[in-house]
VMD Tcl script that builds the backbone (N, CA, C; Angstrom):
set m [mol new atoms 240]
animate dup $m
set s [atomselect $m all]
$s set {name element resname resid chain x y z} {
  {N N MET 1 A 128.682 -196.502 -80.322}
  {CA C MET 1 A 127.895 -197.434 -81.106}
  {C C MET 1 A 128.237 -198.853 -80.679}
  {N N ASN 2 A 127.267 -199.718 -80.746}
  {CA C ASN 2 A 127.426 -201.100 -80.343}
  {C C ASN 2 A 128.426 -201.804 -81.244}
  {N N GLN 3 A 129.241 -202.680 -80.642}
  {CA C GLN 3 A 130.265 -203.386 -81.397}
  {C C GLN 3 A 129.656 -204.325 -82.426}
  {N N LYS 4 A 128.525 -204.970 -82.121}
  {CA C LYS 4 A 127.844 -205.835 -83.089}
  {C C LYS 4 A 127.494 -205.087 -84.341}
  {N N ILE 5 A 126.965 -203.875 -84.163}
  {CA C ILE 5 A 126.544 -203.054 -85.274}
  {C C ILE 5 A 127.761 -202.609 -86.109}
  {N N LYS 6 A 128.845 -202.256 -85.422}
  {CA C LYS 6 A 130.053 -201.822 -86.108}
  {C C LYS 6 A 130.657 -202.925 -86.957}
  {N N ASN 7 A 130.526 -204.168 -86.523}
  {CA C ASN 7 A 131.159 -205.312 -87.209}
  {C C ASN 7 A 130.335 -205.829 -88.381}
  {N N LEU 8 A 129.162 -205.317 -88.637}
  {CA C LEU 8 A 128.376 -205.766 -89.748}
  {C C LEU 8 A 128.952 -205.294 -91.082}
  {N N SER 9 A 128.972 -206.171 -92.030}
  {CA C SER 9 A 129.383 -205.753 -93.402}
  {C C SER 9 A 128.251 -204.936 -94.003}
  {N N ASP 10 A 128.512 -204.279 -95.117}
  {CA C ASP 10 A 127.465 -203.547 -95.790}
  {C C ASP 10 A 126.300 -204.423 -96.188}
  {N N ALA 11 A 126.604 -205.618 -96.659}
  {CA C ALA 11 A 125.603 -206.561 -97.091}
  {C C ALA 11 A 124.698 -206.975 -95.916}
  {N N GLU 12 A 125.343 -207.230 -94.771}
  {CA C GLU 12 A 124.604 -207.633 -93.581}
  {C C GLU 12 A 123.726 -206.478 -93.060}
  {N N ALA 13 A 124.291 -205.257 -93.083}
  {CA C ALA 13 A 123.487 -204.106 -92.661}
  {C C ALA 13 A 122.339 -203.885 -93.558}
  {N N ASN 14 A 122.518 -204.047 -94.902}
  {CA C ASN 14 A 121.427 -203.897 -95.839}
  {C C ASN 14 A 120.347 -204.960 -95.607}
  {N N ALA 15 A 120.760 -206.189 -95.281}
  {CA C ALA 15 A 119.797 -207.242 -95.014}
  {C C ALA 15 A 118.961 -206.907 -93.772}
  {N N VAL 16 A 119.583 -206.362 -92.740}
  {CA C VAL 16 A 118.847 -205.984 -91.535}
  {C C VAL 16 A 117.871 -204.867 -91.833}
  {N N VAL 17 A 118.315 -203.894 -92.616}
  {CA C VAL 17 A 117.433 -202.774 -92.995}
  {C C VAL 17 A 116.223 -203.314 -93.772}
  {N N ARG 18 A 116.478 -204.244 -94.694}
  {CA C ARG 18 A 115.360 -204.835 -95.442}
  {C C ARG 18 A 114.394 -205.555 -94.522}
  {N N MET 19 A 114.920 -206.352 -93.585}
  {CA C MET 19 A 114.071 -207.066 -92.646}
  {C C MET 19 A 113.315 -206.071 -91.751}
  {N N GLY 20 A 113.981 -204.967 -91.409}
  {CA C GLY 20 A 113.324 -203.942 -90.584}
  {C C GLY 20 A 112.137 -203.316 -91.262}
  {N N TRP 21 A 112.214 -203.146 -92.560}
  {CA C TRP 21 A 111.106 -202.543 -93.345}
  {C C TRP 21 A 109.999 -203.545 -93.591}
  {N N GLU 22 A 110.281 -204.854 -93.589}
  {CA C GLU 22 A 109.262 -205.858 -93.872}
  {C C GLU 22 A 108.271 -205.950 -92.697}
  {N N ASP 23 A 106.993 -205.892 -93.027}
  {CA C ASP 23 A 105.981 -205.936 -91.967}
  {C C ASP 23 A 105.921 -207.283 -91.271}
  {N N ARG 24 A 106.139 -208.342 -91.983}
  {CA C ARG 24 A 105.957 -209.685 -91.413}
  {C C ARG 24 A 107.202 -210.222 -90.722}
  {N N THR 25 A 108.304 -209.548 -90.771}
  {CA C THR 25 A 109.520 -210.002 -90.085}
  {C C THR 25 A 109.581 -209.306 -88.726}
  {N N THR 26 A 109.386 -210.120 -87.663}
  {CA C THR 26 A 109.368 -209.558 -86.310}
  {C C THR 26 A 110.772 -209.261 -85.831}
  {N N PHE 27 A 110.839 -208.444 -84.802}
  {CA C PHE 27 A 112.132 -208.172 -84.182}
  {C C PHE 27 A 112.727 -209.433 -83.627}
  {N N ASP 28 A 111.900 -210.348 -83.132}
  {CA C ASP 28 A 112.395 -211.659 -82.633}
  {C C ASP 28 A 113.064 -212.447 -83.739}
  {N N GLN 29 A 112.464 -212.443 -84.924}
  {CA C GLN 29 A 113.086 -213.133 -86.052}
  {C C GLN 29 A 114.386 -212.508 -86.473}
  {N N ILE 30 A 114.420 -211.175 -86.444}
  {CA C ILE 30 A 115.682 -210.479 -86.791}
  {C C ILE 30 A 116.784 -210.874 -85.771}
  {N N LYS 31 A 116.387 -210.948 -84.486}
  {CA C LYS 31 A 117.380 -211.341 -83.452}
  {C C LYS 31 A 117.856 -212.757 -83.678}
  {N N GLU 32 A 116.939 -213.675 -84.036}
  {CA C GLU 32 A 117.345 -215.052 -84.295}
  {C C GLU 32 A 118.314 -215.162 -85.469}
  {N N ARG 33 A 118.091 -214.359 -86.504}
  {CA C ARG 33 A 118.922 -214.409 -87.724}
  {C C ARG 33 A 120.236 -213.649 -87.604}
  {N N THR 34 A 120.217 -212.533 -86.862}
  {CA C THR 34 A 121.383 -211.661 -86.857}
  {C C THR 34 A 122.049 -211.517 -85.482}
  {N N GLY 35 A 121.294 -211.794 -84.408}
  {CA C GLY 35 A 121.801 -211.621 -83.066}
  {C C GLY 35 A 121.601 -210.191 -82.545}
  {N N LEU 36 A 120.963 -209.314 -83.383}
  {CA C LEU 36 A 120.711 -207.944 -82.953}
  {C C LEU 36 A 119.391 -207.798 -82.237}
  {N N SER 37 A 119.381 -207.121 -81.113}
  {CA C SER 37 A 118.170 -206.873 -80.353}
  {C C SER 37 A 117.348 -205.791 -81.044}
  {N N GLU 38 A 116.127 -205.568 -80.607}
  {CA C GLU 38 A 115.285 -204.495 -81.163}
  {C C GLU 38 A 115.988 -203.143 -81.047}
  {N N ALA 39 A 116.589 -202.854 -79.896}
  {CA C ALA 39 A 117.283 -201.590 -79.716}
  {C C ALA 39 A 118.451 -201.449 -80.686}
  {N N GLU 40 A 119.178 -202.529 -80.918}
  {CA C GLU 40 A 120.283 -202.496 -81.848}
  {C C GLU 40 A 119.816 -202.282 -83.294}
  {N N VAL 41 A 118.695 -202.898 -83.655}
  {CA C VAL 41 A 118.108 -202.693 -84.976}
  {C C VAL 41 A 117.726 -201.233 -85.155}
  {N N ILE 42 A 117.138 -200.640 -84.094}
  {CA C ILE 42 A 116.745 -199.216 -84.156}
  {C C ILE 42 A 117.975 -198.358 -84.384}
  {N N LYS 43 A 119.058 -198.633 -83.646}
  {CA C LYS 43 A 120.309 -197.866 -83.817}
  {C C LYS 43 A 120.853 -198.004 -85.239}
  {N N LEU 44 A 120.807 -199.250 -85.749}
  {CA C LEU 44 A 121.306 -199.476 -87.103}
  {C C LEU 44 A 120.449 -198.710 -88.117}
  {N N MET 45 A 119.132 -198.783 -87.957}
  {CA C MET 45 A 118.239 -198.078 -88.851}
  {C C MET 45 A 118.492 -196.579 -88.806}
  {N N ARG 46 A 118.697 -196.030 -87.628}
  {CA C ARG 46 A 118.998 -194.623 -87.481}
  {C C ARG 46 A 120.256 -194.253 -88.229}
  {N N ARG 47 A 121.245 -195.136 -88.168}
  {CA C ARG 47 A 122.535 -194.885 -88.857}
  {C C ARG 47 A 122.412 -195.005 -90.362}
  {N N GLU 48 A 121.642 -195.971 -90.835}
  {CA C GLU 48 A 121.607 -196.276 -92.264}
  {C C GLU 48 A 120.590 -195.464 -93.061}
  {N N LEU 49 A 119.527 -195.030 -92.398}
  {CA C LEU 49 A 118.465 -194.324 -93.130}
  {C C LEU 49 A 118.647 -192.805 -93.038}
  {N N LYS 50 A 118.091 -192.102 -93.992}
  {CA C LYS 50 A 118.032 -190.653 -93.919}
  {C C LYS 50 A 117.119 -190.308 -92.767}
  {N N PRO 51 A 117.286 -189.128 -92.135}
  {CA C PRO 51 A 116.476 -188.760 -90.960}
  {C C PRO 51 A 114.982 -188.881 -91.196}
  {N N GLY 52 A 114.515 -188.384 -92.332}
  {CA C GLY 52 A 113.065 -188.440 -92.620}
  {C C GLY 52 A 112.572 -189.879 -92.775}
  {N N SER 53 A 113.405 -190.710 -93.423}
  {CA C SER 53 A 113.053 -192.124 -93.619}
  {C C SER 53 A 113.026 -192.839 -92.284}
  {N N PHE 54 A 113.979 -192.505 -91.403}
  {CA C PHE 54 A 114.005 -193.139 -90.067}
  {C C PHE 54 A 112.761 -192.786 -89.298}
  {N N ARG 55 A 112.379 -191.506 -89.300}
  {CA C ARG 55 A 111.162 -191.072 -88.579}
  {C C ARG 55 A 109.936 -191.803 -89.126}
  {N N LEU 56 A 109.826 -191.953 -90.439}
  {CA C LEU 56 A 108.729 -192.643 -91.063}
  {C C LEU 56 A 108.719 -194.105 -90.619}
  {N N TRP 57 A 109.896 -194.741 -90.641}
  {CA C TRP 57 A 110.000 -196.136 -90.204}
  {C C TRP 57 A 109.598 -196.319 -88.757}
  {N N ARG 58 A 110.084 -195.428 -87.884}
  {CA C ARG 58 A 109.753 -195.540 -86.439}
  {C C ARG 58 A 108.237 -195.414 -86.238}
  {N N LYS 59 A 107.661 -194.446 -86.910}
  {CA C LYS 59 A 106.196 -194.251 -86.777}
  {C C LYS 59 A 105.454 -195.498 -87.251}
  {N N ARG 60 A 105.914 -196.042 -88.358}
  {CA C ARG 60 A 105.314 -197.242 -88.917}
  {C C ARG 60 A 105.440 -198.460 -88.026}
  {N N VAL 61 A 106.653 -198.665 -87.497}
  {CA C VAL 61 A 106.945 -199.851 -86.672}
  {C C VAL 61 A 106.240 -199.735 -85.309}
  {N N SER 62 A 106.177 -198.559 -84.775}
  {CA C SER 62 A 105.606 -198.367 -83.431}
  {C C SER 62 A 104.144 -198.802 -83.359}
  {N N GLY 63 A 103.428 -198.641 -84.426}
  {CA C GLY 63 A 102.024 -199.007 -84.400}
  {C C GLY 63 A 101.688 -200.331 -85.048}
  {N N ARG 64 A 102.713 -201.143 -85.339}
  {CA C ARG 64 A 102.533 -202.376 -86.102}
  {C C ARG 64 A 102.733 -203.585 -85.167}
  {N N ILE 65 A 101.638 -204.296 -84.916}
  {CA C ILE 65 A 101.738 -205.472 -84.020}
  {C C ILE 65 A 102.516 -206.588 -84.658}
  {N N THR 66 A 102.595 -206.631 -85.988}
  {CA C THR 66 A 103.299 -207.728 -86.646}
  {C C THR 66 A 104.800 -207.655 -86.429}
  {N N LYS 67 A 105.338 -206.546 -85.965}
  {CA C LYS 67 A 106.776 -206.434 -85.708}
  {C C LYS 67 A 107.148 -206.993 -84.322}
  {N N HIS 68 A 106.138 -207.263 -83.520}
  {CA C HIS 68 A 106.369 -207.749 -82.157}
  {C C HIS 68 A 105.627 -209.077 -81.997}
  {N N ARG 69 A 106.336 -210.169 -81.925}
  {CA C ARG 69 A 105.746 -211.506 -81.962}
  {C C ARG 69 A 104.685 -211.693 -80.839}
  {N N LYS 70 A 104.977 -211.259 -79.630}
  {CA C LYS 70 A 104.048 -211.435 -78.548}
  {C C LYS 70 A 102.732 -210.697 -78.796}
  {N N LEU 71 A 102.825 -209.461 -79.266}
  {CA C LEU 71 A 101.595 -208.697 -79.571}
  {C C LEU 71 A 100.819 -209.356 -80.680}
  {N N PHE 72 A 101.527 -209.832 -81.704}
  {CA C PHE 72 A 100.872 -210.476 -82.844}
  {C C PHE 72 A 100.180 -211.762 -82.419}
  {N N GLU 73 A 100.870 -212.584 -81.630}
  {CA C GLU 73 A 100.262 -213.843 -81.138}
  {C C GLU 73 A 99.055 -213.570 -80.280}
  {N N ARG 74 A 99.122 -212.560 -79.440}
  {CA C ARG 74 A 97.981 -212.176 -78.594}
  {C C ARG 74 A 96.817 -211.707 -79.453}
  {N N HIS 75 A 97.123 -211.019 -80.567}
  {CA C HIS 75 A 96.083 -210.496 -81.424}
  {C C HIS 75 A 95.372 -211.577 -82.223}
  {N N ILE 76 A 96.120 -212.622 -82.688}
  {CA C ILE 76 A 95.498 -213.632 -83.519}
  {C C ILE 76 A 94.806 -214.734 -82.713}
  {N N LYS 77 A 95.159 -214.889 -81.444}
  {CA C LYS 77 A 94.525 -215.906 -80.603}
  {C C LYS 77 A 93.252 -215.329 -79.980}
  {N N PRO 78 A 92.121 -215.981 -80.178}
  {CA C PRO 78 A 90.889 -215.445 -79.569}
  {C C PRO 78 A 90.916 -215.588 -78.065}
  {N N SER 79 A 90.374 -214.582 -77.382}
  {CA C SER 79 A 90.299 -214.655 -75.927}
  {C C SER 79 A 89.153 -215.528 -75.541}
  {N N CYS 80 A 89.396 -216.404 -74.582}
  {CA C CYS 80 A 88.325 -217.338 -74.114}
  {C C CYS 80 A 87.780 -216.874 -72.798}
}
mol reanalyze $m
mol bondsrecalc $m
mol representation Tube
mol addrep $m
């Protein structure tokens, strides 16, 4: 397991889980606030959530452009 993830307090891990579930908080924003990359957030979510909840979260996040800033920006800007 990543050292950054191991060093998180329970409160910090809970905050990351909350941000992970929020639709409008992108992985880039989570990285800016916590220093954890998308892959590290996924590992933390796998550790903190029940298996069924993790699968539900992964399915939800995988199809959500608002979790990825670049996809979201591309989506809201009209193509010229």
